[in-house]
C-alpha positions in Angstrom: 0.0 0.0 0.0 1.3 3.5 -0.9 0.2 6.7 0.8 0.6 10.3 0.1 0.4 12.3 3.3 0.7 16.0 4.4 1.7 17.3 7.8 1.8 20.9 9.0 4.3 22.5 11.5 3.0 25.6 13.2 5.2 27.4 15.7 4.2 30.1 18.2 6.4 33.2 18.9 8.5 31.1 21.4 9.1 28.3 18.8 6.8 25.8 20.4 5.0 23.4 18.0 1.3 22.8 17.9 0.3 19.1 18.3 -3.0 17.4 18.5 -3.9 14.2 20.4 -5.2 11.7 17.8 -8.7 10.3 18.7 -10.6 7.7 16.7 -7.9 7.4 14.1 -6.8 4.0 12.8 -3.2 5.2 13.1 -1.7 6.4 16.3 -4.9 6.6 18.4 -4.3 8.4 21.7 -0.8 9.7 20.6 0.2 13.3 20.0 1.0 14.3 16.4 1.2 17.0 13.9 -2.1 18.0 12.1 -2.3 16.3 8.8 -3.4 13.3 6.8 -4.1 11.9 3.4 -4.3 13.8 0.2 -7.6 13.3 -1.6 -7.8 12.6 -5.4 -7.4 15.8 -7.4 -6.3 17.8 -4.4 -3.0 19.8 -4.3 -0.6 19.2 -1.5 -0.8 22.7 0.1 -4.6 22.5 -0.2 -4.7 19.1 1.5 -2.5 20.5 4.3 -4.8 23.5 4.8 -7.9 21.2 4.8 -6.5 18.8 7.3 -5.6 21.6 9.8 -9.1 23.1 9.4 -10.7 19.7 10.0 -8.6 18.7 13.0 -8.0 22.1 14.7 -10.3 24.7 13.2 -7.5 26.9 12.0 -7.6 28.6 8.5 -4.4 28.5 6.5 -3.7 30.1 3.2 -2.3 27.2 1.0 -0.3 29.8 -1.0 1.6 30.8 2.1 2.7 27.3 3.2 6.3 26.5 2.5 7.6 23.0 2.0 9.8 22.1 5.0 10.8 18.7 3.8 9.9 15.3 2.4 10.0 11.9 4.2 9.8 8.5 2.5 8.7 5.7 4.8 8.6 2.0 4.5 7.2 0.4 7.7 5.3 -2.7 8.4 4.5 -3.4 4.7 3.3 0.2 4.1 5.2 2.7 2.1 4.5 6.2 1.2 5.7 9.8 1.2 5.1 12.5 3.8 5.2 16.2 2.7 6.0 18.4 5.7 4.8 22.0 5.4 5.5 25.0 7.6 2.6 27.5 8.2 3.9 31.1 8.9 0.5 32.3 10.1 -3.1 31.2 10.5 -6.5 32.5 11.5 -8.3 31.2 14.6 -7.6 29.6 17.9 -6.7 25.9 17.9 -9.3 23.6 19.2 -9.8 19.8 19.1 -12.2 18.8 16.3 -12.3 15.8 13.9 -10.3 12.9 15.3 -8.5 15.2 17.7 -9.2 15.1 21.5 -7.0 17.9 22.6 -4.4 20.4 21.2 -1.4 22.0 22.9 1.9 23.8 22.2 5.1 22.0 23.0 8.8 23.0 23.0 10.8 21.0 20.5 13.0 19.6 23.2 10.1 18.8 25.5 7.6 16.8 23.4 5.4 14.5 25.5 6.5 10.9 25.8 3.3 9.7 24.1 4.0 11.5 20.8 4.1 9.5 17.6 7.6 8.0 17.6 8.7 9.6 14.3 7.7 13.2 15.2 10.8 14.1 17.3 13.4 12.8 14.8 11.5 14.4 11.9 11.3 17.8 13.5 14.9 17.6 14.5 16.0 16.7 11.0 13.8 19.3 9.2 13.6 22.2 11.6 16.9 22.1 13.5 19.3 20.5 10.9 17.6 21.8 7.7 17.4 18.4 6.0 15.2 18.4 2.9 14.7 14.6 2.7 14.5 11.9 5.3 13.8 8.2 5.1 12.3 5.9 7.7 12.9 2.3 6.8 11.5 -0.5 9.0 12.2 1.0 12.4 9.5 3.4 13.6 12.0 4.9 16.1 14.5 6.2 13.6 14.7 8.6 10.8 17.7 8.5 8.5 18.7 11.8 7.0 19.8 12.1 3.4 21.5 15.4 2.5 
């Protein structure tokens, strides 16, 4: 099975990242993660990213203002796909838990909760701190290999 997914990084003035606790999702139920999800047929990547943030947290993003932060290829447990990680410079609204999200909160990069999806911390480290454009996660959900 191949998947095309989008994820959005939103940071406040202090650099904290907005995460949502996944609720009722087939993947990662109960864990903290970035807002995001699958790209629908005929939908552009930035448009999918903005739609997912709206559905999960009630924030309005302008797809034209999103910047591509990086790309991650994964191959885990028989599934393979590509994640497109976007950065949102601004948004309209206050985050609130909506579709498949039970709560939302801001977290410092170095202080993510222990029950965060295991690939989030290495992904944020690679793309936000080290400026990697491409990462790969192959087989081990706890590692992200960086490719320059």
